[in-house]
N, CA, C and O atoms as a GROMACS GRO file, in nm:
protein
  564
    1MET      N    1   1.469  -0.016   3.858
    1MET     CA    2   1.352  -0.050   3.781
    1MET      C    3   1.356   0.019   3.645
    1MET      O    4   1.403   0.131   3.631
    2HIS      N    5   1.305  -0.052   3.549
    2HIS     CA    6   1.296   0.004   3.416
    2HIS      C    7   1.152   0.043   3.390
    2HIS      O    8   1.059  -0.032   3.417
    3SER      N    9   1.136   0.158   3.338
    3SER     CA   10   1.001   0.205   3.306
    3SER      C   11   0.964   0.165   3.164
    3SER      O   12   1.037   0.195   3.069
    4HIS      N   13   0.851   0.097   3.151
    4HIS     CA   14   0.803   0.061   3.018
    4HIS      C   15   0.751   0.184   2.944
    4HIS      O   16   0.749   0.186   2.822
    5ALA      N   17   0.709   0.285   3.018
    5ALA     CA   18   0.655   0.405   2.955
    5ALA      C   19   0.760   0.475   2.870
    5ALA      O   20   0.727   0.534   2.768
    6ALA      N   21   0.885   0.468   2.910
    6ALA     CA   22   0.991   0.534   2.835
    6ALA      C   23   1.012   0.466   2.700
    6ALA      O   24   1.061   0.529   2.606
    7ARG      N   25   0.975   0.339   2.689
    7ARG     CA   26   0.995   0.265   2.564
    7ARG      C   27   0.870   0.258   2.480
    7ARG      O   28   0.875   0.207   2.368
    8ARG      N   29   0.758   0.305   2.528
    8ARG     CA   30   0.633   0.297   2.453
    8ARG      C   31   0.636   0.389   2.333
    8ARG      O   32   0.688   0.500   2.338
    9ARG      N   33   0.581   0.341   2.227
    9ARG     CA   34   0.567   0.421   2.106
    9ARG      C   35   0.429   0.486   2.108
    9ARG      O   36   0.333   0.425   2.157
   10PRO      N   37   0.417   0.607   2.054
   10PRO     CA   38   0.284   0.669   2.052
   10PRO      C   39   0.190   0.601   1.952
   10PRO      O   40   0.069   0.623   1.959
   11TRP      N   41   0.241   0.520   1.860
   11TRP     CA   42   0.162   0.443   1.766
   11TRP      C   43   0.236   0.315   1.736
   11TRP      O   44   0.355   0.305   1.767
   12PRO      N   45   0.171   0.217   1.677
   12PRO     CA   46   0.240   0.092   1.646
   12PRO      C   47   0.357   0.117   1.551
   12PRO      O   48   0.353   0.209   1.470
   13ARG      N   49   0.459   0.035   1.561
   13ARG     CA   50   0.578   0.048   1.478
   13ARG      C   51   0.542   0.053   1.330
   13ARG      O   52   0.600   0.132   1.255
   14TRP      N   53   0.448  -0.030   1.288
   14TRP     CA   54   0.412  -0.034   1.147
   14TRP      C   55   0.346   0.094   1.101
   14TRP      O   56   0.349   0.125   0.982
   15GLY      N   57   0.286   0.171   1.193
   15GLY     CA   58   0.220   0.295   1.155
   15GLY      C   59   0.315   0.394   1.090
   15GLY      O   60   0.282   0.455   0.989
   16LEU      N   61   0.431   0.409   1.149
   16LEU     CA   62   0.531   0.500   1.092
   16LEU      C   63   0.582   0.445   0.961
   16LEU      O   64   0.598   0.520   0.864
   17TYR      N   65   0.609   0.316   0.955
   17TYR     CA   66   0.656   0.255   0.831
   17TYR      C   67   0.554   0.275   0.720
   17TYR      O   68   0.588   0.308   0.607
   18LEU      N   69   0.428   0.253   0.754
   18LEU     CA   70   0.322   0.266   0.656
   18LEU      C   71   0.316   0.408   0.603
   18LEU      O   72   0.302   0.429   0.482
   19LEU      N   73   0.326   0.504   0.691
   19LEU     CA   74   0.321   0.644   0.651
   19LEU      C   75   0.436   0.679   0.559
   19LEU      O   76   0.418   0.753   0.462
   20LEU      N   77   0.553   0.627   0.587
   20LEU     CA   78   0.671   0.665   0.511
   20LEU      C   79   0.689   0.589   0.382
   20LEU      O   80   0.742   0.645   0.286
   21SER      N   81   0.647   0.463   0.375
   21SER     CA   82   0.691   0.382   0.263
   21SER      C   83   0.586   0.306   0.185
   21SER      O   84   0.612   0.269   0.071
   22VAL      N   85   0.471   0.282   0.240
   22VAL     CA   86   0.375   0.196   0.171
   22VAL      C   87   0.247   0.274   0.148
   22VAL      O   88   0.189   0.329   0.241
   23ALA      N   89   0.206   0.279   0.025
   23ALA     CA   90   0.083   0.351  -0.008
   23ALA      C   91  -0.035   0.258   0.008
   23ALA      O   92  -0.039   0.149  -0.050
   24ILE      N   93  -0.132   0.301   0.086
   24ILE     CA   94  -0.259   0.231   0.092
   24ILE      C   95  -0.352   0.315   0.008
   24ILE      O   96  -0.385   0.428   0.043
   25CYS      N   97  -0.392   0.260  -0.103
   25CYS     CA   98  -0.457   0.342  -0.203
   25CYS      C   99  -0.599   0.298  -0.229
   25CYS      O  100  -0.632   0.180  -0.223
   26ALA      N  101  -0.681   0.396  -0.257
   26ALA     CA  102  -0.817   0.372  -0.303
   26ALA      C  103  -0.842   0.459  -0.423
   26ALA      O  104  -0.782   0.566  -0.438
   27ALA      N  105  -0.930   0.416  -0.508
   27ALA     CA  106  -0.959   0.491  -0.629
   27ALA      C  107  -1.040   0.615  -0.596
   27ALA      O  108  -1.119   0.614  -0.501
   28PRO      N  109  -1.021   0.722  -0.672
   28PRO     CA  110  -1.102   0.841  -0.651
   28PRO      C  111  -1.248   0.815  -0.691
   28PRO      O  112  -1.275   0.736  -0.782
   29ALA      N  113  -1.339   0.880  -0.623
   29ALA     CA  114  -1.481   0.862  -0.653
   29ALA      C  115  -1.518   0.926  -0.785
   29ALA      O  116  -1.602   0.873  -0.858
   30SER      N  117  -1.457   1.036  -0.817
   30SER     CA  118  -1.482   1.103  -0.944
   30SER      C  119  -1.363   1.191  -0.975
   30SER      O  120  -1.272   1.205  -0.893
   31SER      N  121  -1.364   1.251  -1.092
   31SER     CA  122  -1.254   1.339  -1.128
   31SER      C  123  -1.273   1.478  -1.070
   31SER      O  124  -1.181   1.560  -1.075
   32GLU      N  125  -1.391   1.507  -1.017
   32GLU     CA  126  -1.416   1.638  -0.959
   32GLU      C  127  -1.381   1.636  -0.811
   32GLU      O  128  -1.413   1.541  -0.739
   33HIS      N  129  -1.314   1.743  -0.767
   33HIS     CA  130  -1.271   1.752  -0.628
   33HIS      C  131  -1.340   1.869  -0.559
   33HIS      O  132  -1.279   1.935  -0.474
   34SER      N  133  -1.465   1.896  -0.593
   34SER     CA  134  -1.532   2.014  -0.540
   34SER      C  135  -1.561   2.003  -0.391
   34SER      O  136  -1.553   2.104  -0.320
   35ASP      N  137  -1.593   1.886  -0.342
   35ASP     CA  138  -1.625   1.869  -0.200
   35ASP      C  139  -1.512   1.793  -0.134
   35ASP      O  140  -1.522   1.671  -0.114
   36ARG      N  141  -1.407   1.864  -0.098
   36ARG     CA  142  -1.288   1.799  -0.043
   36ARG      C  143  -1.310   1.740   0.095
   36ARG      O  144  -1.240   1.646   0.133
   37SER      N  145  -1.406   1.791   0.172
   37SER     CA  146  -1.426   1.740   0.307
   37SER      C  147  -1.472   1.595   0.308
   37SER      O  148  -1.438   1.520   0.400
   38ASN      N  149  -1.548   1.554   0.207
   38ASN     CA  150  -1.596   1.416   0.201
   38ASN      C  151  -1.526   1.334   0.095
   38ASN      O  152  -1.566   1.220   0.067
   39TYR      N  153  -1.422   1.390   0.035
   39TYR     CA  154  -1.353   1.323  -0.076
   39TYR      C  155  -1.301   1.185  -0.037
   39TYR      O  156  -1.323   1.087  -0.109
   40ARG      N  157  -1.232   1.176   0.078
   40ARG     CA  158  -1.174   1.049   0.120
   40ARG      C  159  -1.282   0.944   0.143
   40ARG      O  160  -1.266   0.829   0.102
   41LYS      N  161  -1.391   0.982   0.209
   41LYS     CA  162  -1.499   0.887   0.234
   41LYS      C  163  -1.558   0.837   0.103
   41LYS      O  164  -1.580   0.717   0.086
   42ARG      N  165  -1.585   0.929   0.010
   42ARG     CA  166  -1.640   0.888  -0.119
   42ARG      C  167  -1.544   0.799  -0.194
   42ARG      O  168  -1.586   0.703  -0.259
   43SER      N  169  -1.414   0.830  -0.185
   43SER     CA  170  -1.314   0.752  -0.256
   43SER      C  171  -1.315   0.608  -0.209
   43SER      O  172  -1.314   0.515  -0.290
   44LEU      N  173  -1.317   0.588  -0.079
   44LEU     CA  174  -1.315   0.453  -0.025
   44LEU      C  175  -1.442   0.377  -0.060
   44LEU      O  176  -1.437   0.258  -0.091
   45LEU      N  177  -1.556   0.445  -0.056
   45LEU     CA  178  -1.682   0.379  -0.085
   45LEU      C  179  -1.696   0.348  -0.233
   45LEU      O  180  -1.762   0.249  -0.269
   46ALA      N  181  -1.637   0.429  -0.319
   46ALA     CA  182  -1.652   0.408  -0.463
   46ALA      C  183  -1.557   0.303  -0.517
   46ALA      O  184  -1.577   0.252  -0.627
   47ALA      N  185  -1.456   0.270  -0.441
   47ALA     CA  186  -1.357   0.174  -0.488
   47ALA      C  187  -1.418   0.034  -0.499
   47ALA      O  188  -1.515   0.001  -0.431
   48SER      N  189  -1.361  -0.043  -0.585
   48SER     CA  190  -1.406  -0.181  -0.603
   48SER      C  191  -1.401  -0.256  -0.470
   48SER      O  192  -1.297  -0.255  -0.403
   49THR      N  193  -1.510  -0.320  -0.431
   49THR     CA  194  -1.512  -0.389  -0.303
   49THR      C  195  -1.420  -0.510  -0.303
   49THR      O  196  -1.363  -0.544  -0.199
   50SER      N  197  -1.402  -0.576  -0.417
   50SER     CA  198  -1.313  -0.691  -0.420
   50SER      C  199  -1.168  -0.650  -0.397
   50SER      O  200  -1.086  -0.732  -0.356
   51ARG      N  201  -1.138  -0.527  -0.423
   51ARG     CA  202  -1.004  -0.473  -0.401
   51ARG      C  203  -0.966  -0.481  -0.254
   51ARG      O  204  -0.848  -0.498  -0.220
   52TYR      N  205  -1.064  -0.469  -0.165
   52TYR     CA  206  -1.035  -0.463  -0.022
   52TYR      C  207  -1.086  -0.584   0.055
   52TYR      O  208  -1.126  -0.572   0.170
   53THR      N  209  -1.084  -0.699  -0.008
   53THR     CA  210  -1.116  -0.823   0.060
   53THR      C  211  -0.994  -0.915   0.054
   53THR      O  212  -0.914  -0.908  -0.039
   54LYS      N  213  -0.983  -1.001   0.152
   54LYS     CA  214  -0.870  -1.094   0.155
   54LYS      C  215  -0.889  -1.203   0.052
   54LYS      O  216  -1.003  -1.245   0.030
   55PRO      N  217  -0.786  -1.248  -0.011
   55PRO     CA  218  -0.648  -1.205   0.007
   55PRO      C  219  -0.622  -1.073  -0.067
   55PRO      O  220  -0.666  -1.054  -0.180
   56TYR      N  221  -0.550  -0.984   0.001
   56TYR     CA  222  -0.518  -0.854  -0.055
   56TYR      C  223  -0.411  -0.867  -0.162
   56TYR      O  224  -0.316  -0.944  -0.148
   57ASN      N  225  -0.427  -0.790  -0.268
   57ASN     CA  226  -0.329  -0.786  -0.376
   57ASN      C  227  -0.233  -0.671  -0.348
   57ASN      O  228  -0.270  -0.554  -0.364
   58VAL      N  229  -0.112  -0.703  -0.308
   58VAL     CA  230  -0.010  -0.602  -0.278
   58VAL      C  231   0.076  -0.584  -0.402
   58VAL      O  232   0.164  -0.665  -0.432
   59CYS      N  233   0.050  -0.476  -0.474
   59CYS     CA  234   0.124  -0.451  -0.597
   59CYS      C  235   0.260  -0.389  -0.566
   59CYS      O  236   0.274  -0.309  -0.473
   60THR      N  237   0.355  -0.428  -0.644
   60THR     CA  238   0.489  -0.374  -0.630
   60THR      C  239   0.552  -0.368  -0.769
   60THR      O  240   0.500  -0.426  -0.864
   61SER      N  241   0.663  -0.298  -0.780
   61SER     CA  242   0.728  -0.282  -0.909
   61SER      C  243   0.879  -0.294  -0.890
   61SER      O  244   0.935  -0.242  -0.793
   62ASP      N  245   0.942  -0.363  -0.982
   62ASP     CA  246   1.085  -0.390  -0.973
   62ASP      C  247   1.164  -0.259  -0.970
   62ASP      O  248   1.156  -0.178  -1.062
   63TRP      N  249   1.241  -0.239  -0.862
   63TRP     CA  250   1.320  -0.117  -0.844
   63TRP      C  251   1.428  -0.147  -0.740
   63TRP      O  252   1.416  -0.108  -0.624
   64ALA      N  253   1.534  -0.216  -0.783
   64ALA     CA  254   1.641  -0.257  -0.692
   64ALA      C  255   1.711  -0.134  -0.635
   64ALA      O  256   1.733  -0.037  -0.708
   65PRO      N  257   1.745  -0.134  -0.509
   65PRO     CA  258   1.735  -0.240  -0.408
   65PRO      C  259   1.605  -0.236  -0.328
   65PRO      O  260   1.588  -0.313  -0.234
   66MET      N  261   1.513  -0.146  -0.365
   66MET     CA  262   1.387  -0.136  -0.291
   66MET      C  263   1.297  -0.257  -0.312
   66MET      O  264   1.239  -0.310  -0.217
   67VAL      N  265   1.287  -0.300  -0.438
   67VAL     CA  266   1.206  -0.417  -0.472
   67VAL      C  267   1.276  -0.494  -0.583
   67VAL      O  268   1.316  -0.436  -0.685
   68VAL      N  269   1.291  -0.624  -0.562
   68VAL     CA  270   1.343  -0.712  -0.666
   68VAL      C  271   1.236  -0.820  -0.685
   68VAL      O  272   1.218  -0.908  -0.600
   69CYS      N  273   1.166  -0.812  -0.800
   69CYS     CA  274   1.056  -0.907  -0.822
   69CYS      C  275   1.048  -0.954  -0.967
   69CYS      O  276   0.981  -1.053  -0.994
   70ALA      N  277   1.112  -0.886  -1.058
   70ALA     CA  278   1.100  -0.921  -1.200
   70ALA      C  279   1.155  -1.061  -1.225
   70ALA      O  280   1.265  -1.095  -1.181
   71GLY      N  281   1.077  -1.142  -1.295
   71GLY     CA  282   1.119  -1.276  -1.330
   71GLY      C  283   1.112  -1.377  -1.218
   71GLY      O  284   1.158  -1.490  -1.235
   72MET      N  285   1.055  -1.340  -1.105
   72MET     CA  286   1.044  -1.433  -0.992
   72MET      C  287   0.925  -1.526  -1.014
   72MET      O  288   0.815  -1.481  -1.048
   73ASP      N  289   0.948  -1.655  -0.995
   73ASP     CA  290   0.841  -1.753  -1.009
   73ASP      C  291   0.754  -1.762  -0.885
   73ASP      O  292   0.636  -1.793  -0.893
   74THR      N  293   0.814  -1.736  -0.769
   74THR     CA  294   0.740  -1.745  -0.643
   74THR      C  295   0.760  -1.617  -0.563
   74THR      O  296   0.859  -1.546  -0.579
   75GLN      N  297   0.663  -1.589  -0.479
   75GLN     CA  298   0.671  -1.469  -0.396
   75GLN      C  299   0.782  -1.479  -0.292
   75GLN      O  300   0.831  -1.377  -0.243
   76ALA      N  301   0.822  -1.599  -0.260
   76ALA     CA  302   0.930  -1.617  -0.164
   76ALA      C  303   1.060  -1.557  -0.219
   76ALA      O  304   1.149  -1.520  -0.141
   77GLY      N  305   1.071  -1.547  -0.351
   77GLY     CA  306   1.190  -1.490  -0.412
   77GLY      C  307   1.192  -1.338  -0.415
   77GLY      O  308   1.296  -1.278  -0.441
   78TYR      N  309   1.078  -1.275  -0.390
   78TYR     CA  310   1.073  -1.129  -0.388
   78TYR      C  311   1.161  -1.080  -0.274
   78TYR      O  312   1.159  -1.136  -0.164
   79SER      N  313   1.236  -0.976  -0.300
   79SER     CA  314   1.324  -0.923  -0.195
   79SER      C  315   1.335  -0.772  -0.208
   79SER      O  316   1.278  -0.711  -0.299
   80GLY      N  317   1.408  -0.713  -0.118
   80GLY     CA  318   1.429  -0.569  -0.117
   80GLY      C  319   1.366  -0.506   0.006
   80GLY      O  320   1.290  -0.570   0.078
   81TYR      N  321   1.399  -0.380   0.028
   81TYR     CA  322   1.354  -0.308   0.146
   81TYR      C  323   1.202  -0.302   0.155
   81TYR      O  324   1.146  -0.333   0.261
   82GLN      N  325   1.134  -0.264   0.047
   82GLN     CA  326   0.989  -0.250   0.050
   82GLN      C  327   0.920  -0.384   0.074
   82GLN      O  328   0.818  -0.390   0.144
   83VAL      N  329   0.974  -0.489   0.018
   83VAL     CA  330   0.918  -0.624   0.036
   83VAL      C  331   0.933  -0.666   0.183
   83VAL      O  332   0.837  -0.715   0.243
   84ALA      N  333   1.051  -0.647   0.239
   84ALA     CA  334   1.074  -0.682   0.379
   84ALA      C  335   0.986  -0.597   0.471
   84ALA      O  336   0.932  -0.647   0.570
   85LEU      N  337   0.972  -0.471   0.437
   85LEU     CA  338   0.889  -0.381   0.516
   85LEU      C  339   0.742  -0.425   0.513
   85LEU      O  340   0.676  -0.428   0.616
   86TRP      N  341   0.693  -0.460   0.394
   86TRP     CA  342   0.554  -0.507   0.385
   86TRP      C  343   0.534  -0.633   0.468
   86TRP      O  344   0.435  -0.645   0.540
   87ARG      N  345   0.627  -0.726   0.459
   87ARG     CA  346   0.613  -0.850   0.536
   87ARG      C  347   0.608  -0.821   0.686
   87ARG      O  348   0.533  -0.886   0.759
   88GLU      N  349   0.686  -0.724   0.732
   88GLU     CA  350   0.685  -0.688   0.873
   88GLU      C  351   0.552  -0.622   0.911
   88GLU      O  352   0.496  -0.650   1.017
   89ILE      N  353   0.502  -0.535   0.825
   89ILE     CA  354   0.373  -0.471   0.850
   89ILE      C  355   0.262  -0.576   0.859
   89ILE      O  356   0.181  -0.573   0.951
   90ALA      N  357   0.259  -0.667   0.763
   90ALA     CA  358   0.157  -0.772   0.762
   90ALA      C  359   0.165  -0.857   0.889
   90ALA      O  360   0.063  -0.892   0.948
   91ALA      N  361   0.286  -0.890   0.931
   91ALA     CA  362   0.303  -0.968   1.055
   91ALA      C  363   0.255  -0.888   1.176
   91ALA      O  364   0.189  -0.944   1.264
   92ASP      N  365   0.287  -0.759   1.181
   92ASP     CA  366   0.242  -0.674   1.291
   92ASP      C  367   0.090  -0.664   1.297
   92ASP      O  368   0.032  -0.650   1.404
   93LEU      N  369   0.026  -0.670   1.180
   93LEU     CA  370  -0.120  -0.666   1.174
   93LEU      C  371  -0.183  -0.801   1.207
   93LEU      O  372  -0.305  -0.811   1.220
   94GLY      N  373  -0.100  -0.903   1.220
   94GLY     CA  374  -0.151  -1.036   1.251
   94GLY      C  375  -0.203  -1.110   1.128
   94GLY      O  376  -0.276  -1.209   1.142
   95TRP      N  377  -0.166  -1.064   1.009
   95TRP     CA  378  -0.212  -1.129   0.887
   95TRP      C  379  -0.128  -1.251   0.857
   95TRP      O  380  -0.005  -1.249   0.870
   96ALA      N  381  -0.194  -1.357   0.816
   96ALA     CA  382  -0.125  -1.477   0.770
   96ALA      C  383  -0.076  -1.453   0.627
   96ALA      O  384  -0.125  -1.364   0.558
   97ASP      N  385   0.021  -1.532   0.585
   97ASP     CA  386   0.070  -1.520   0.447
   97ASP      C  387  -0.041  -1.540   0.346
   97ASP      O  388  -0.035  -1.486   0.235
   98SER      N  389  -0.143  -1.616   0.382
   98SER     CA  390  -0.255  -1.642   0.292
   98SER      C  391  -0.352  -1.523   0.282
   98SER      O  392  -0.443  -1.524   0.199
   99ASP      N  393  -0.332  -1.421   0.366
   99ASP     CA  394  -0.420  -1.304   0.365
   99ASP      C  395  -0.383  -1.203   0.257
   99ASP      O  396  -0.459  -1.110   0.231
  100TRP      N  397  -0.267  -1.219   0.194
  100TRP     CA  398  -0.220  -1.124   0.094
  100TRP      C  399  -0.124  -1.194  -0.002
  100TRP      O  400  -0.071  -1.301   0.027
  101PHE      N  401  -0.102  -1.130  -0.117
  101PHE     CA  402  -0.005  -1.181  -0.213
  101PHE      C  403   0.054  -1.063  -0.290
  101PHE      O  404  -0.010  -0.959  -0.304
  102PHE      N  405   0.175  -1.080  -0.340
  102PHE     CA  406   0.241  -0.978  -0.420
  102PHE      C  407   0.205  -0.994  -0.566
  102PHE      O  408   0.185  -1.106  -0.614
  103SER      N  409   0.197  -0.882  -0.637
  103SER     CA  410   0.191  -0.879  -0.783
  103SER      C  411   0.301  -0.785  -0.830
  103SER      O  412   0.303  -0.668  -0.793
  104CYS      N  413   0.392  -0.836  -0.911
  104CYS     CA  414   0.500  -0.755  -0.965
  104CYS      C  415   0.453  -0.698  -1.099
  104CYS      O  416   0.433  -0.772  -1.195
  105VAL      N  417   0.435  -0.568  -1.104
  105VAL     CA  418   0.382  -0.502  -1.224
  105VAL      C  419   0.468  -0.382  -1.261
  105VAL      O  420   0.547  -0.333  -1.181
  106ASP      N  421   0.451  -0.336  -1.383
  106ASP     CA  422   0.517  -0.215  -1.430
  106ASP      C  423   0.473  -0.096  -1.344
  106ASP      O  424   0.356  -0.089  -1.304
  107TRP      N  425   0.565  -0.003  -1.316
  107TRP     CA  426   0.537   0.111  -1.229
  107TRP      C  427   0.416   0.191  -1.277
  107TRP      O  428   0.324   0.216  -1.199
  108THR      N  429   0.415   0.230  -1.403
  108THR     CA  430   0.306   0.312  -1.456
  108THR      C  431   0.174   0.237  -1.449
  108THR      O  432   0.071   0.294  -1.413
  109ALA      N  433   0.176   0.110  -1.483
  109ALA     CA  434   0.055   0.029  -1.475
  109ALA      C  435   0.005   0.020  -1.330
  109ALA      O  436  -0.116   0.023  -1.306
  110MET      N  437   0.097   0.009  -1.235
  110MET     CA  438   0.059   0.001  -1.094
  110MET      C  439  -0.009   0.130  -1.049
  110MET      O  440  -0.115   0.125  -0.987
  111ILE      N  441   0.051   0.244  -1.081
  111ILE     CA  442  -0.007   0.373  -1.041
  111ILE      C  443  -0.144   0.390  -1.107
  111ILE      O  444  -0.239   0.432  -1.041
  112ASN      N  445  -0.154   0.358  -1.234
  112ASN     CA  446  -0.283   0.369  -1.303
  112ASN      C  447  -0.388   0.278  -1.240
  112ASN      O  448  -0.504   0.317  -1.228
  113ASP      N  449  -0.348   0.159  -1.200
  113ASP     CA  450  -0.441   0.067  -1.134
  113ASP      C  451  -0.487   0.122  -1.000
  113ASP      O  452  -0.604   0.113  -0.966
  114LEU      N  453  -0.395   0.179  -0.925
  114LEU     CA  454  -0.429   0.231  -0.793
  114LEU      C  455  -0.528   0.347  -0.798
  114LEU      O  456  -0.609   0.362  -0.707
  115VAL      N  457  -0.523   0.427  -0.903
  115VAL     CA  458  -0.616   0.540  -0.912
  115VAL      C  459  -0.743   0.504  -0.988
  115VAL      O  460  -0.837   0.584  -0.994
  116SER      N  461  -0.747   0.387  -1.047
  116SER     CA  462  -0.867   0.344  -1.120
  116SER      C  463  -0.974   0.296  -1.022
  116SER      O  464  -0.943   0.225  -0.927
  117PRO      N  465  -1.100   0.334  -1.045
  117PRO     CA  466  -1.206   0.284  -0.958
  117PRO      C  467  -1.229   0.134  -0.976
  117PRO      O  468  -1.299   0.072  -0.895
  118HIS      N  469  -1.171   0.075  -1.079
  118HIS     CA  470  -1.189  -0.067  -1.105
  118HIS      C  471  -1.058  -0.143  -1.096
  118HIS      O  472  -1.044  -0.252  -1.153
  119GLY      N  473  -0.961  -0.087  -1.024
  119GLY     CA  474  -0.830  -0.148  -1.014
  119GLY      C  475  -0.829  -0.275  -0.930
  119GLY      O  476  -0.925  -0.304  -0.858
  120ASN      N  477  -0.720  -0.349  -0.941
  120ASN     CA  478  -0.704  -0.475  -0.869
  120ASN      C  479  -0.608  -0.466  -0.752
  120ASN      O  480  -0.611  -0.552  -0.664
  121CYS      N  481  -0.524  -0.364  -0.748
  121CYS     CA  482  -0.427  -0.351  -0.639
  121CYS      C  483  -0.497  -0.303  -0.512
  121CYS      O  484  -0.568  -0.202  -0.513
  122SER      N  485  -0.477  -0.376  -0.402
  122SER     CA  486  -0.531  -0.334  -0.273
  122SER      C  487  -0.438  -0.233  -0.209
  122SER      O  488  -0.482  -0.132  -0.153
  123PHE      N  489  -0.310  -0.260  -0.216
  123PHE     CA  490  -0.206  -0.177  -0.158
  123PHE      C  491  -0.088  -0.174  -0.254
  123PHE      O  492  -0.080  -0.253  -0.347
  124ALA      N  493   0.003  -0.081  -0.228
  124ALA     CA  494   0.128  -0.078  -0.304
  124ALA      C  495   0.243  -0.075  -0.206
  124ALA      O  496   0.247   0.008  -0.115
  125ALA      N  497   0.336  -0.166  -0.224
  125ALA     CA  498   0.460  -0.169  -0.145
  125ALA      C  499   0.572  -0.145  -0.244
  125ALA      O  500   0.641  -0.238  -0.286
  126ALA      N  501   0.588  -0.018  -0.280
  126ALA     CA  502   0.680   0.011  -0.389
  126ALA      C  503   0.749   0.146  -0.374
  126ALA      O  504   0.803   0.198  -0.471
  127GLY      N  505   0.748   0.203  -0.255
  127GLY     CA  506   0.814   0.332  -0.237
  127GLY      C  507   0.742   0.444  -0.308
  127GLY      O  508   0.807   0.535  -0.361
  128VAL      N  509   0.610   0.439  -0.312
  128VAL     CA  510   0.533   0.545  -0.376
  128VAL      C  511   0.551   0.673  -0.293
  128VAL      O  512   0.526   0.674  -0.173
  129GLU      N  513   0.593   0.778  -0.359
  129GLU     CA  514   0.622   0.904  -0.291
  129GLU      C  515   0.495   0.973  -0.244
  129GLU      O  516   0.397   0.984  -0.319
  130VAL      N  517   0.497   1.019  -0.120
  130VAL     CA  518   0.387   1.100  -0.068
  130VAL      C  519   0.411   1.240  -0.122
  130VAL      O  520   0.490   1.317  -0.068
  131SER      N  521   0.341   1.273  -0.229
  131SER     CA  522   0.359   1.403  -0.294
  131SER      C  523   0.223   1.461  -0.329
  131SER      O  524   0.124   1.388  -0.336
  132LEU      N  525   0.219   1.590  -0.352
  132LEU     CA  526   0.095   1.656  -0.392
  132LEU      C  527   0.044   1.596  -0.523
  132LEU      O  528  -0.076   1.574  -0.539
  133GLU      N  529   0.134   1.571  -0.616
  133GLU     CA  530   0.094   1.512  -0.744
  133GLU      C  531   0.023   1.379  -0.725
  133GLU      O  532  -0.081   1.354  -0.786
  134ASN      N  533   0.078   1.293  -0.640
  134ASN     CA  534   0.017   1.161  -0.616
  134ASN      C  535  -0.115   1.173  -0.540
  134ASN      O  536  -0.208   1.097  -0.567
  135VAL      N  537  -0.123   1.265  -0.447
  135VAL     CA  538  -0.249   1.286  -0.373
  135VAL      C  539  -0.357   1.337  -0.469
  135VAL      O  540  -0.472   1.294  -0.462
  136LEU      N  541  -0.319   1.429  -0.558
  136LEU     CA  542  -0.418   1.482  -0.653
  136LEU      C  543  -0.463   1.376  -0.754
  136LEU      O  544  -0.573   1.385  -0.808
  137LYS      N  545  -0.379   1.276  -0.778
  137LYS     CA  546  -0.420   1.164  -0.863
  137LYS      C  547  -0.526   1.079  -0.796
  137LYS      O  548  -0.602   1.009  -0.863
  138GLY      N  549  -0.530   1.084  -0.662
  138GLY     CA  550  -0.627   1.005  -0.588
  138GLY      C  551  -0.564   0.900  -0.500
  138GLY      O  552  -0.636   0.825  -0.433
  139LEU      N  553  -0.430   0.893  -0.497
  139LEU     CA  554  -0.365   0.796  -0.408
  139LEU      C  555  -0.385   0.839  -0.264
  139LEU      O  556  -0.375   0.958  -0.232
  140GLN      N  557  -0.412   0.744  -0.180
  140GLN     CA  558  -0.430   0.772  -0.037
  140GLN      C  559  -0.323   0.702   0.041
  140GLN      O  560  -0.296   0.584   0.020
  141PHE      N  561  -0.261   0.776   0.131
  141PHE     CA  562  -0.148   0.722   0.207
  141PHE      C  563  -0.185   0.702   0.351
  141PHE      O  564  -0.103   0.657   0.430
   0.00000   0.00000   0.00000
C-alpha cells in the first residue's frame, strides 16, 4: 500500500511558488510606519479597490529568461519562467484566463505602481526580490 500522507504537502504547491517568486503587492497606507502591528491591514484597506477586483492586472517586466514580453501583441506570446509560474498559480487557484491579464511595463514603473496607493497592478509576476528594501517600500509578499 502507498500512503498518501507521505506525499501530502503542508501547503498548496502554489503557496511556495508564490512566496519565492511572485509579489502580491498592496500600496502602503501612509509613509509613516509608527504602528507596525496594523500596518499590513491598513495597507490592504487603503489600496485602490479596483486594483483587487477581477480581472486582475498582473504586471510584469521584460527580463529574459524570466519574462519575455516586450513587443508582444498578445498575452499568449508572453513567455519565461515567471510567466509560466503565474499561469500555474492561476490554474491552481481555479482562475479562468478571463480572471486576469498581463501588463508588460518598465521595471521601475512597475515597482512605483505597486507601492502607489492609486496603482493599477494587482500582482507582479516579475521575480521581485523579497528584501528589506522592498518590504520597507510597502511591497507585500
